[in-house]
PyMOL Python script that loads the backbone (N, CA, C, O; Angstrom):
from pymol import cmd

cmd.read_pdbstr("""\
ATOM      1  N   UNK A   1     221.830 301.168  17.509  1.00  0.00           N
ATOM      2  CA  UNK A   1     221.758 299.111  17.514  1.00  0.00           C
ATOM      3  C   UNK A   1     220.207 298.482  16.971  1.00  0.00           C
ATOM      4  O   UNK A   1     219.123 298.844  17.427  1.00  0.00           O
ATOM      5  N   UNK A   2     220.322 297.905  16.360  1.00  0.00           N
ATOM      6  CA  UNK A   2     218.965 297.277  15.556  1.00  0.00           C
ATOM      7  C   UNK A   2     218.509 296.701  17.505  1.00  0.00           C
ATOM      8  O   UNK A   2     218.976 296.782  18.641  1.00  0.00           O
ATOM      9  N   UNK A   3     217.439 296.202  16.840  1.00  0.00           N
ATOM     10  CA  UNK A   3     216.709 295.906  18.009  1.00  0.00           C
ATOM     11  C   UNK A   3     216.272 294.129  17.636  1.00  0.00           C
ATOM     12  O   UNK A   3     215.410 293.806  16.819  1.00  0.00           O
ATOM     13  N   UNK A   4     217.052 293.223  18.407  1.00  0.00           N
ATOM     14  CA  UNK A   4     216.908 291.403  18.091  1.00  0.00           C
ATOM     15  C   UNK A   4     215.672 290.998  18.664  1.00  0.00           C
ATOM     16  O   UNK A   4     215.424 291.137  19.862  1.00  0.00           O
ATOM     17  N   UNK A   5     214.822 290.456  17.764  1.00  0.00           N
ATOM     18  CA  UNK A   5     213.795 290.131  17.896  1.00  0.00           C
ATOM     19  C   UNK A   5     213.576 288.324  17.682  1.00  0.00           C
ATOM     20  O   UNK A   5     213.954 287.734  16.670  1.00  0.00           O
ATOM     21  N   UNK A   6     212.978 287.734  18.716  1.00  0.00           N
ATOM     22  CA  UNK A   6     212.858 285.991  18.458  1.00  0.00           C
ATOM     23  C   UNK A   6     211.697 285.547  18.182  1.00  0.00           C
ATOM     24  O   UNK A   6     210.783 286.018  18.859  1.00  0.00           O
ATOM     25  N   UNK A   7     211.371 284.594  17.203  1.00  0.00           N
ATOM     26  CA  UNK A   7     210.426 283.777  16.732  1.00  0.00           C
ATOM     27  C   UNK A   7     209.818 282.784  18.027  1.00  0.00           C
ATOM     28  O   UNK A   7     210.351 283.244  19.036  1.00  0.00           O
ATOM     29  N   UNK A   8     209.455 282.308  18.189  1.00  0.00           N
ATOM     30  CA  UNK A   8     209.066 281.502  18.684  1.00  0.00           C
ATOM     31  C   UNK A   8     209.970 280.292  18.872  1.00  0.00           C
ATOM     32  O   UNK A   8     210.341 279.861  19.964  1.00  0.00           O
ATOM     33  N   UNK A   9     210.309 279.752  17.570  1.00  0.00           N
ATOM     34  CA  UNK A   9     210.543 278.746  16.822  1.00  0.00           C
ATOM     35  C   UNK A   9     212.522 279.052  17.710  1.00  0.00           C
ATOM     36  O   UNK A   9     213.101 278.151  18.317  1.00  0.00           O
ATOM     37  N   UNK A  10     213.040 280.304  17.532  1.00  0.00           N
ATOM     38  CA  UNK A  10     213.850 280.470  17.686  1.00  0.00           C
ATOM     39  C   UNK A  10     214.381 280.471  19.014  1.00  0.00           C
ATOM     40  O   UNK A  10     215.541 280.150  19.270  1.00  0.00           O
ATOM     41  N   UNK A  11     213.038 281.043  20.353  1.00  0.00           N
ATOM     42  CA  UNK A  11     213.212 281.242  21.455  1.00  0.00           C
ATOM     43  C   UNK A  11     213.568 279.460  22.118  1.00  0.00           C
ATOM     44  O   UNK A  11     214.384 279.163  22.991  1.00  0.00           O
ATOM     45  N   UNK A  12     212.599 278.484  21.308  1.00  0.00           N
ATOM     46  CA  UNK A  12     212.406 277.619  22.166  1.00  0.00           C
ATOM     47  C   UNK A  12     214.253 276.935  21.508  1.00  0.00           C
ATOM     48  O   UNK A  12     214.638 275.990  22.196  1.00  0.00           O
ATOM     49  N   UNK A  13     215.007 277.246  20.632  1.00  0.00           N
ATOM     50  CA  UNK A  13     215.798 276.784  20.261  1.00  0.00           C
ATOM     51  C   UNK A  13     217.273 277.122  21.135  1.00  0.00           C
ATOM     52  O   UNK A  13     218.040 276.276  21.595  1.00  0.00           O
ATOM     53  N   UNK A  14     217.430 278.783  21.216  1.00  0.00           N
ATOM     54  CA  UNK A  14     218.108 279.490  22.184  1.00  0.00           C
ATOM     55  C   UNK A  14     217.921 278.431  23.662  1.00  0.00           C
ATOM     56  O   UNK A  14     218.740 277.669  24.175  1.00  0.00           O
ATOM     57  N   UNK A  15     217.044 278.633  23.905  1.00  0.00           N
ATOM     58  CA  UNK A  15     216.661 278.188  25.677  1.00  0.00           C
ATOM     59  C   UNK A  15     217.320 276.208  25.437  1.00  0.00           C
ATOM     60  O   UNK A  15     217.973 275.777  26.388  1.00  0.00           O
ATOM     61  N   UNK A  16     217.149 275.485  24.539  1.00  0.00           N
ATOM     62  CA  UNK A  16     217.485 274.160  24.188  1.00  0.00           C
ATOM     63  C   UNK A  16     219.318 274.571  24.212  1.00  0.00           C
ATOM     64  O   UNK A  16     219.943 273.558  24.523  1.00  0.00           O
ATOM     65  N   UNK A  17     219.674 275.036  24.116  1.00  0.00           N
ATOM     66  CA  UNK A  17     221.329 275.310  23.763  1.00  0.00           C
ATOM     67  C   UNK A  17     222.177 275.084  25.358  1.00  0.00           C
ATOM     68  O   UNK A  17     221.614 275.455  26.387  1.00  0.00           O
ATOM     69  N   UNK A  18     223.323 274.555  25.392  1.00  0.00           N
ATOM     70  CA  UNK A  18     223.748 274.651  27.204  1.00  0.00           C
ATOM     71  C   UNK A  18     224.437 276.220  27.145  1.00  0.00           C
ATOM     72  O   UNK A  18     224.693 276.994  26.223  1.00  0.00           O
ATOM     73  N   UNK A  19     224.562 276.256  28.315  1.00  0.00           N
ATOM     74  CA  UNK A  19     224.795 277.674  29.005  1.00  0.00           C
ATOM     75  C   UNK A  19     225.669 278.438  27.943  1.00  0.00           C
ATOM     76  O   UNK A  19     225.564 279.516  27.360  1.00  0.00           O
ATOM     77  N   UNK A  20     226.739 277.223  27.949  1.00  0.00           N
ATOM     78  CA  UNK A  20     228.134 278.100  27.119  1.00  0.00           C
ATOM     79  C   UNK A  20     227.349 278.302  25.873  1.00  0.00           C
ATOM     80  O   UNK A  20     227.283 279.492  25.567  1.00  0.00           O
ATOM     81  N   UNK A  21     226.925 277.742  25.313  1.00  0.00           N
ATOM     82  CA  UNK A  21     226.485 277.562  23.631  1.00  0.00           C
ATOM     83  C   UNK A  21     225.444 279.300  23.686  1.00  0.00           C
ATOM     84  O   UNK A  21     225.448 280.163  22.808  1.00  0.00           O
ATOM     85  N   UNK A  22     224.659 279.322  25.027  1.00  0.00           N
ATOM     86  CA  UNK A  22     223.806 280.463  25.077  1.00  0.00           C
ATOM     87  C   UNK A  22     224.486 281.496  24.850  1.00  0.00           C
ATOM     88  O   UNK A  22     223.971 282.390  24.179  1.00  0.00           O
ATOM     89  N   UNK A  23     225.770 281.632  25.332  1.00  0.00           N
ATOM     90  CA  UNK A  23     225.803 282.910  25.598  1.00  0.00           C
ATOM     91  C   UNK A  23     226.721 283.850  25.025  1.00  0.00           C
ATOM     92  O   UNK A  23     226.826 285.077  25.041  1.00  0.00           O
ATOM     93  N   UNK A  24     227.504 282.673  24.391  1.00  0.00           N
ATOM     94  CA  UNK A  24     228.338 282.605  23.112  1.00  0.00           C
ATOM     95  C   UNK A  24     227.242 283.006  21.829  1.00  0.00           C
ATOM     96  O   UNK A  24     227.842 283.683  20.995  1.00  0.00           O
ATOM     97  N   UNK A  25     225.990 282.800  21.502  1.00  0.00           N
ATOM     98  CA  UNK A  25     225.146 283.409  20.646  1.00  0.00           C
ATOM     99  C   UNK A  25     224.337 284.415  21.067  1.00  0.00           C
ATOM    100  O   UNK A  25     223.985 285.213  20.198  1.00  0.00           O
ATOM    101  N   UNK A  26     223.883 284.612  22.370  1.00  0.00           N
ATOM    102  CA  UNK A  26     223.511 286.183  22.247  1.00  0.00           C
ATOM    103  C   UNK A  26     224.704 286.984  22.188  1.00  0.00           C
ATOM    104  O   UNK A  26     224.573 288.011  21.522  1.00  0.00           O
ATOM    105  N   UNK A  27     225.963 286.768  22.765  1.00  0.00           N
ATOM    106  CA  UNK A  27     227.274 287.589  22.425  1.00  0.00           C
ATOM    107  C   UNK A  27     226.995 287.797  20.773  1.00  0.00           C
ATOM    108  O   UNK A  27     226.742 288.971  20.505  1.00  0.00           O
ATOM    109  N   UNK A  28     226.994 287.356  20.215  1.00  0.00           N
ATOM    110  CA  UNK A  28     227.208 287.408  18.628  1.00  0.00           C
ATOM    111  C   UNK A  28     226.206 288.164  18.514  1.00  0.00           C
ATOM    112  O   UNK A  28     226.404 289.319  18.136  1.00  0.00           O
ATOM    113  N   UNK A  29     225.109 287.798  18.758  1.00  0.00           N
ATOM    114  CA  UNK A  29     224.054 288.405  17.979  1.00  0.00           C
ATOM    115  C   UNK A  29     223.692 290.030  18.206  1.00  0.00           C
ATOM    116  O   UNK A  29     223.189 290.827  17.414  1.00  0.00           O
ATOM    117  N   UNK A  30     224.201 290.243  19.786  1.00  0.00           N
ATOM    118  CA  UNK A  30     224.445 292.065  20.289  1.00  0.00           C
ATOM    119  C   UNK A  30     225.452 292.455  19.575  1.00  0.00           C
ATOM    120  O   UNK A  30     225.211 293.441  18.879  1.00  0.00           O
ATOM    121  N   UNK A  31     226.609 291.979  19.496  1.00  0.00           N
ATOM    122  CA  UNK A  31     227.461 292.144  18.854  1.00  0.00           C
ATOM    123  C   UNK A  31     227.601 292.524  17.276  1.00  0.00           C
ATOM    124  O   UNK A  31     228.483 293.291  16.888  1.00  0.00           O
ATOM    125  N   UNK A  32     226.708 291.955  16.450  1.00  0.00           N
ATOM    126  CA  UNK A  32     226.180 292.366  15.067  1.00  0.00           C
ATOM    127  C   UNK A  32     225.108 293.381  15.257  1.00  0.00           C
ATOM    128  O   UNK A  32     225.273 294.479  14.727  1.00  0.00           O
ATOM    129  N   UNK A  33     224.002 293.144  15.966  1.00  0.00           N
ATOM    130  CA  UNK A  33     223.059 294.347  16.122  1.00  0.00           C
ATOM    131  C   UNK A  33     223.911 295.358  16.500  1.00  0.00           C
ATOM    132  O   UNK A  33     223.796 296.371  15.811  1.00  0.00           O
ATOM    133  N   UNK A  34     224.804 295.405  17.459  1.00  0.00           N
ATOM    134  CA  UNK A  34     225.125 297.059  17.355  1.00  0.00           C
ATOM    135  C   UNK A  34     226.606 297.327  16.657  1.00  0.00           C
ATOM    136  O   UNK A  34     227.008 298.455  16.944  1.00  0.00           O
ATOM    137  N   UNK A  35     227.356 296.716  15.967  1.00  0.00           N
ATOM    138  CA  UNK A  35     228.450 296.994  15.045  1.00  0.00           C
ATOM    139  C   UNK A  35     228.269 296.312  13.870  1.00  0.00           C
ATOM    140  O   UNK A  35     229.173 296.477  13.050  1.00  0.00           O
ATOM    141  N   UNK A  36     227.371 295.598  13.549  1.00  0.00           N
ATOM    142  CA  UNK A  36     227.348 294.563  11.751  1.00  0.00           C
ATOM    143  C   UNK A  36     228.611 293.703  11.810  1.00  0.00           C
ATOM    144  O   UNK A  36     229.013 293.052  10.846  1.00  0.00           O
ATOM    145  N   UNK A  37     229.279 293.746  13.141  1.00  0.00           N
ATOM    146  CA  UNK A  37     230.088 293.103  12.922  1.00  0.00           C
ATOM    147  C   UNK A  37     229.680 291.258  13.463  1.00  0.00           C
ATOM    148  O   UNK A  37     229.170 290.882  14.518  1.00  0.00           O
ATOM    149  N   UNK A  38     230.219 290.312  12.089  1.00  0.00           N
ATOM    150  CA  UNK A  38     229.908 289.154  11.974  1.00  0.00           C
ATOM    151  C   UNK A  38     230.569 288.043  10.764  1.00  0.00           C
ATOM    152  O   UNK A  38     231.426 288.361   9.939  1.00  0.00           O
ATOM    153  N   UNK A  39     230.202 287.252  10.843  1.00  0.00           N
ATOM    154  CA  UNK A  39     230.591 285.960  10.122  1.00  0.00           C
ATOM    155  C   UNK A  39     228.871 286.244   9.233  1.00  0.00           C
ATOM    156  O   UNK A  39     228.002 285.527   9.729  1.00  0.00           O
ATOM    157  N   UNK A  40     228.382 287.117   8.111  1.00  0.00           N
ATOM    158  CA  UNK A  40     226.971 286.740   7.646  1.00  0.00           C
ATOM    159  C   UNK A  40     227.234 286.452   6.247  1.00  0.00           C
ATOM    160  O   UNK A  40     228.175 286.894   5.587  1.00  0.00           O
ATOM    161  N   UNK A  41     226.320 285.674   5.863  1.00  0.00           N
ATOM    162  CA  UNK A  41     225.981 285.880   4.205  1.00  0.00           C
ATOM    163  C   UNK A  41     225.254 285.515   3.851  1.00  0.00           C
ATOM    164  O   UNK A  41     224.591 284.880   4.672  1.00  0.00           O
ATOM    165  N   UNK A  42     224.835 285.537   2.765  1.00  0.00           N
ATOM    166  CA  UNK A  42     223.198 285.774   2.648  1.00  0.00           C
ATOM    167  C   UNK A  42     223.185 284.126   1.995  1.00  0.00           C
ATOM    168  O   UNK A  42     224.025 283.554   1.301  1.00  0.00           O
ATOM    169  N   UNK A  43     221.960 283.689   2.499  1.00  0.00           N
ATOM    170  CA  UNK A  43     221.268 282.235   2.024  1.00  0.00           C
ATOM    171  C   UNK A  43     221.380 282.026   0.677  1.00  0.00           C
ATOM    172  O   UNK A  43     221.459 283.102   0.083  1.00  0.00           O
ATOM    173  N   UNK A  44     221.425 280.929  -0.149  1.00  0.00           N
ATOM    174  CA  UNK A  44     220.974 280.675  -1.637  1.00  0.00           C
ATOM    175  C   UNK A  44     220.053 279.519  -1.124  1.00  0.00           C
ATOM    176  O   UNK A  44     220.082 278.563  -0.349  1.00  0.00           O
ATOM    177  N   UNK A  45     218.982 280.335  -2.248  1.00  0.00           N
ATOM    178  CA  UNK A  45     218.435 279.079  -2.721  1.00  0.00           C
ATOM    179  C   UNK A  45     216.628 279.701  -1.858  1.00  0.00           C
ATOM    180  O   UNK A  45     215.492 279.635  -2.329  1.00  0.00           O
ATOM    181  N   UNK A  46     217.091 280.227  -0.556  1.00  0.00           N
ATOM    182  CA  UNK A  46     215.908 280.904   0.229  1.00  0.00           C
ATOM    183  C   UNK A  46     216.025 282.525   0.788  1.00  0.00           C
ATOM    184  O   UNK A  46     217.027 283.161   0.459  1.00  0.00           O
ATOM    185  N   UNK A  47     215.345 282.947   1.340  1.00  0.00           N
ATOM    186  CA  UNK A  47     215.775 284.503   1.993  1.00  0.00           C
ATOM    187  C   UNK A  47     216.140 284.537   3.275  1.00  0.00           C
ATOM    188  O   UNK A  47     216.000 283.691   4.158  1.00  0.00           O
ATOM    189  N   UNK A  48     216.548 285.439   3.288  1.00  0.00           N
ATOM    190  CA  UNK A  48     217.448 285.633   4.519  1.00  0.00           C
ATOM    191  C   UNK A  48     218.839 285.306   4.932  1.00  0.00           C
ATOM    192  O   UNK A  48     219.640 285.058   4.031  1.00  0.00           O
ATOM    193  N   UNK A  49     219.196 285.274   6.040  1.00  0.00           N
ATOM    194  CA  UNK A  49     221.500 285.324   6.444  1.00  0.00           C
ATOM    195  C   UNK A  49     221.264 284.264   7.346  1.00  0.00           C
ATOM    196  O   UNK A  49     220.353 283.840   8.057  1.00  0.00           O
ATOM    197  N   UNK A  50     222.746 283.923   6.965  1.00  0.00           N
ATOM    198  CA  UNK A  50     223.082 283.281   8.290  1.00  0.00           C
ATOM    199  C   UNK A  50     224.045 283.815   9.106  1.00  0.00           C
ATOM    200  O   UNK A  50     224.827 284.333   8.308  1.00  0.00           O
ATOM    201  N   UNK A  51     224.422 283.985  10.107  1.00  0.00           N
ATOM    202  CA  UNK A  51     225.516 284.767  11.416  1.00  0.00           C
ATOM    203  C   UNK A  51     226.008 283.302  12.025  1.00  0.00           C
ATOM    204  O   UNK A  51     225.450 282.613  12.878  1.00  0.00           O
ATOM    205  N   UNK A  52     227.562 282.994  11.112  1.00  0.00           N
ATOM    206  CA  UNK A  52     228.455 281.946  12.110  1.00  0.00           C
ATOM    207  C   UNK A  52     228.652 282.331  13.523  1.00  0.00           C
ATOM    208  O   UNK A  52     229.065 283.480  13.684  1.00  0.00           O
ATOM    209  N   UNK A  53     228.438 281.595  14.620  1.00  0.00           N
ATOM    210  CA  UNK A  53     229.245 282.351  15.620  1.00  0.00           C
ATOM    211  C   UNK A  53     229.344 280.625  16.235  1.00  0.00           C
ATOM    212  O   UNK A  53     228.617 279.731  16.667  1.00  0.00           O
ATOM    213  N   UNK A  54     230.911 280.946  15.889  1.00  0.00           N
ATOM    214  CA  UNK A  54     231.235 279.265  16.283  1.00  0.00           C
ATOM    215  C   UNK A  54     231.082 277.943  15.543  1.00  0.00           C
ATOM    216  O   UNK A  54     231.703 277.554  14.554  1.00  0.00           O
ATOM    217  N   UNK A  55     230.020 277.274  16.309  1.00  0.00           N
ATOM    218  CA  UNK A  55     229.805 275.893  15.654  1.00  0.00           C
ATOM    219  C   UNK A  55     228.365 276.149  15.581  1.00  0.00           C
ATOM    220  O   UNK A  55     227.620 275.230  15.242  1.00  0.00           O
ATOM    221  N   UNK A  56     227.850 277.434  15.897  1.00  0.00           N
ATOM    222  CA  UNK A  56     226.275 277.624  15.658  1.00  0.00           C
ATOM    223  C   UNK A  56     225.692 278.456  15.045  1.00  0.00           C
ATOM    224  O   UNK A  56     225.998 279.640  15.188  1.00  0.00           O
ATOM    225  N   UNK A  57     224.904 278.148  14.375  1.00  0.00           N
ATOM    226  CA  UNK A  57     224.439 279.205  13.511  1.00  0.00           C
ATOM    227  C   UNK A  57     222.815 279.765  13.728  1.00  0.00           C
ATOM    228  O   UNK A  57     221.865 279.126  14.181  1.00  0.00           O
ATOM    229  N   UNK A  58     222.854 281.414  13.163  1.00  0.00           N
ATOM    230  CA  UNK A  58     221.830 281.944  12.918  1.00  0.00           C
ATOM    231  C   UNK A  58     220.965 282.245  11.979  1.00  0.00           C
ATOM    232  O   UNK A  58     221.396 283.067  11.170  1.00  0.00           O
ATOM    233  N   UNK A  59     219.664 281.789  11.763  1.00  0.00           N
ATOM    234  CA  UNK A  59     219.050 282.144  10.730  1.00  0.00           C
ATOM    235  C   UNK A  59     218.119 283.490  11.021  1.00  0.00           C
ATOM    236  O   UNK A  59     217.334 283.700  11.946  1.00  0.00           O
ATOM    237  N   UNK A  60     218.515 284.369   9.833  1.00  0.00           N
ATOM    238  CA  UNK A  60     217.658 285.174  10.240  1.00  0.00           C
ATOM    239  C   UNK A  60     217.280 285.958   8.914  1.00  0.00           C
ATOM    240  O   UNK A  60     217.494 285.610   7.753  1.00  0.00           O
ATOM    241  N   UNK A  61     216.564 287.287   9.460  1.00  0.00           N
ATOM    242  CA  UNK A  61     216.225 288.612   8.235  1.00  0.00           C
ATOM    243  C   UNK A  61     216.471 289.913   9.268  1.00  0.00           C
ATOM    244  O   UNK A  61     216.388 290.019  10.491  1.00  0.00           O
ATOM    245  N   UNK A  62     216.844 290.934   8.099  1.00  0.00           N
ATOM    246  CA  UNK A  62     216.606 292.077   8.891  1.00  0.00           C
ATOM    247  C   UNK A  62     216.423 293.159   7.968  1.00  0.00           C
ATOM    248  O   UNK A  62     216.491 293.079   6.741  1.00  0.00           O
ATOM    249  N   UNK A  63     216.142 294.366   8.786  1.00  0.00           N
ATOM    250  CA  UNK A  63     215.819 295.697   8.215  1.00  0.00           C
ATOM    251  C   UNK A  63     216.212 296.643   8.845  1.00  0.00           C
ATOM    252  O   UNK A  63     216.444 296.443  10.037  1.00  0.00           O
ATOM    253  N   UNK A  64     216.454 298.145   8.228  1.00  0.00           N
ATOM    254  CA  UNK A  64     217.095 299.088   8.804  1.00  0.00           C
ATOM    255  C   UNK A  64     217.212 298.988  10.330  1.00  0.00           C
ATOM    256  O   UNK A  64     218.156 299.447  10.972  1.00  0.00           O
ATOM    257  N   UNK A  65     215.900 298.186  10.970  1.00  0.00           N
ATOM    258  CA  UNK A  65     215.943 298.900  12.399  1.00  0.00           C
ATOM    259  C   UNK A  65     215.758 297.470  13.124  1.00  0.00           C
ATOM    260  O   UNK A  65     215.802 297.499  14.354  1.00  0.00           O
ATOM    261  N   UNK A  66     215.495 295.849  12.312  1.00  0.00           N
ATOM    262  CA  UNK A  66     215.216 295.011  13.696  1.00  0.00           C
ATOM    263  C   UNK A  66     216.341 293.739  13.068  1.00  0.00           C
ATOM    264  O   UNK A  66     217.170 293.996  12.195  1.00  0.00           O
ATOM    265  N   UNK A  67     216.223 292.726  13.527  1.00  0.00           N
ATOM    266  CA  UNK A  67     216.889 291.827  13.234  1.00  0.00           C
ATOM    267  C   UNK A  67     216.162 290.612  13.646  1.00  0.00           C
ATOM    268  O   UNK A  67     216.371 290.226  14.796  1.00  0.00           O
ATOM    269  N   UNK A  68     215.152 289.786  12.737  1.00  0.00           N
ATOM    270  CA  UNK A  68     214.515 288.643  13.512  1.00  0.00           C
ATOM    271  C   UNK A  68     215.123 287.522  12.931  1.00  0.00           C
ATOM    272  O   UNK A  68     215.271 287.356  11.720  1.00  0.00           O
ATOM    273  N   UNK A  69     215.571 286.536  14.076  1.00  0.00           N
ATOM    274  CA  UNK A  69     216.118 285.572  14.443  1.00  0.00           C
ATOM    275  C   UNK A  69     214.850 284.601  14.395  1.00  0.00           C
ATOM    276  O   UNK A  69     213.766 284.739  14.963  1.00  0.00           O
ATOM    277  N   UNK A  70     215.360 283.435  13.437  1.00  0.00           N
ATOM    278  CA  UNK A  70     214.432 282.350  12.490  1.00  0.00           C
ATOM    279  C   UNK A  70     214.362 281.327  13.076  1.00  0.00           C
ATOM    280  O   UNK A  70     213.370 280.883  13.652  1.00  0.00           O
ATOM    281  N   UNK A  71     215.749 280.695  12.958  1.00  0.00           N
ATOM    282  CA  UNK A  71     216.168 279.362  13.619  1.00  0.00           C
ATOM    283  C   UNK A  71     217.784 279.367  14.330  1.00  0.00           C
ATOM    284  O   UNK A  71     218.860 279.673  13.818  1.00  0.00           O
ATOM    285  N   UNK A  72     217.464 278.913  15.661  1.00  0.00           N
ATOM    286  CA  UNK A  72     219.326 278.631  16.040  1.00  0.00           C
ATOM    287  C   UNK A  72     219.770 277.424  16.435  1.00  0.00           C
ATOM    288  O   UNK A  72     219.300 276.722  17.330  1.00  0.00           O
ATOM    289  N   UNK A  73     220.965 277.142  15.530  1.00  0.00           N
ATOM    290  CA  UNK A  73     221.053 275.291  15.868  1.00  0.00           C
ATOM    291  C   UNK A  73     222.660 275.527  15.418  1.00  0.00           C
ATOM    292  O   UNK A  73     223.263 276.508  14.982  1.00  0.00           O
ATOM    293  N   UNK A  74     223.035 274.214  15.723  1.00  0.00           N
ATOM    294  CA  UNK A  74     224.580 273.534  15.216  1.00  0.00           C
ATOM    295  C   UNK A  74     224.204 273.544  13.879  1.00  0.00           C
ATOM    296  O   UNK A  74     223.127 273.496  13.283  1.00  0.00           O
ATOM    297  N   UNK A  75     226.076 273.665  13.375  1.00  0.00           N
ATOM    298  CA  UNK A  75     225.926 273.650  11.929  1.00  0.00           C
ATOM    299  C   UNK A  75     225.484 272.485  11.391  1.00  0.00           C
ATOM    300  O   UNK A  75     224.800 272.382  10.373  1.00  0.00           O
ATOM    301  N   UNK A  76     226.123 271.081  12.499  1.00  0.00           N
ATOM    302  CA  UNK A  76     225.583 269.885  12.295  1.00  0.00           C
ATOM    303  C   UNK A  76     224.269 269.381  12.215  1.00  0.00           C
ATOM    304  O   UNK A  76     224.258 268.170  11.994  1.00  0.00           O
ATOM    305  N   UNK A  77     223.007 269.974  12.335  1.00  0.00           N
ATOM    306  CA  UNK A  77     222.067 269.486  12.609  1.00  0.00           C
ATOM    307  C   UNK A  77     221.033 270.096  11.148  1.00  0.00           C
ATOM    308  O   UNK A  77     221.705 270.203  10.123  1.00  0.00           O
ATOM    309  N   UNK A  78     220.295 270.284  11.075  1.00  0.00           N
ATOM    310  CA  UNK A  78     219.378 270.492  10.189  1.00  0.00           C
ATOM    311  C   UNK A  78     219.044 272.090  10.117  1.00  0.00           C
ATOM    312  O   UNK A  78     218.046 272.535   9.549  1.00  0.00           O
ATOM    313  N   UNK A  79     219.886 272.772  10.682  1.00  0.00           N
ATOM    314  CA  UNK A  79     219.558 274.145  10.789  1.00  0.00           C
ATOM    315  C   UNK A  79     219.152 274.702   9.517  1.00  0.00           C
ATOM    316  O   UNK A  79     218.063 275.258   9.373  1.00  0.00           O
ATOM    317  N   UNK A  80     220.365 274.506   8.196  1.00  0.00           N
ATOM    318  CA  UNK A  80     219.826 274.791   6.961  1.00  0.00           C
ATOM    319  C   UNK A  80     218.626 274.504   6.715  1.00  0.00           C
ATOM    320  O   UNK A  80     217.871 275.393   6.320  1.00  0.00           O
ATOM    321  N   UNK A  81     218.312 273.588   6.840  1.00  0.00           N
ATOM    322  CA  UNK A  81     216.691 272.569   6.043  1.00  0.00           C
ATOM    323  C   UNK A  81     215.746 273.146   6.589  1.00  0.00           C
ATOM    324  O   UNK A  81     214.846 273.318   5.767  1.00  0.00           O
ATOM    325  N   UNK A  82     215.485 273.557   7.639  1.00  0.00           N
ATOM    326  CA  UNK A  82     214.266 274.141   8.215  1.00  0.00           C
ATOM    327  C   UNK A  82     213.857 275.281   7.769  1.00  0.00           C
ATOM    328  O   UNK A  82     214.590 276.254   7.593  1.00  0.00           O
ATOM    329  N   UNK A  83     212.398 275.227   7.509  1.00  0.00           N
ATOM    330  CA  UNK A  83     211.427 276.516   6.819  1.00  0.00           C
ATOM    331  C   UNK A  83     210.822 277.262   7.710  1.00  0.00           C
ATOM    332  O   UNK A  83     210.110 278.200   7.350  1.00  0.00           O
TER     333      UNK A  83
END
""", "prot")
cmd.dss("prot")
cmd.show_as("cartoon", "prot")
cmd.util.cbc("prot")
cmd.orient("prot")
């Protein structure tokens, strides 16, 4: 299982989610870290990947041992425009 690390911005994003959304995102990240299972696509126009978990998106980067969550948010917000 890969280690999940949150940037300061991602931790704040996660804390700002409603309780059910937070559980969804945490569960999706853990499942992806453990099994590699999830709706993941490489981003176009910038480095990193997108993990789709229901209506939420996690923008992250990864290597062999870790997943670095950069941003977390709803798709209908500015999730993809944040740098």
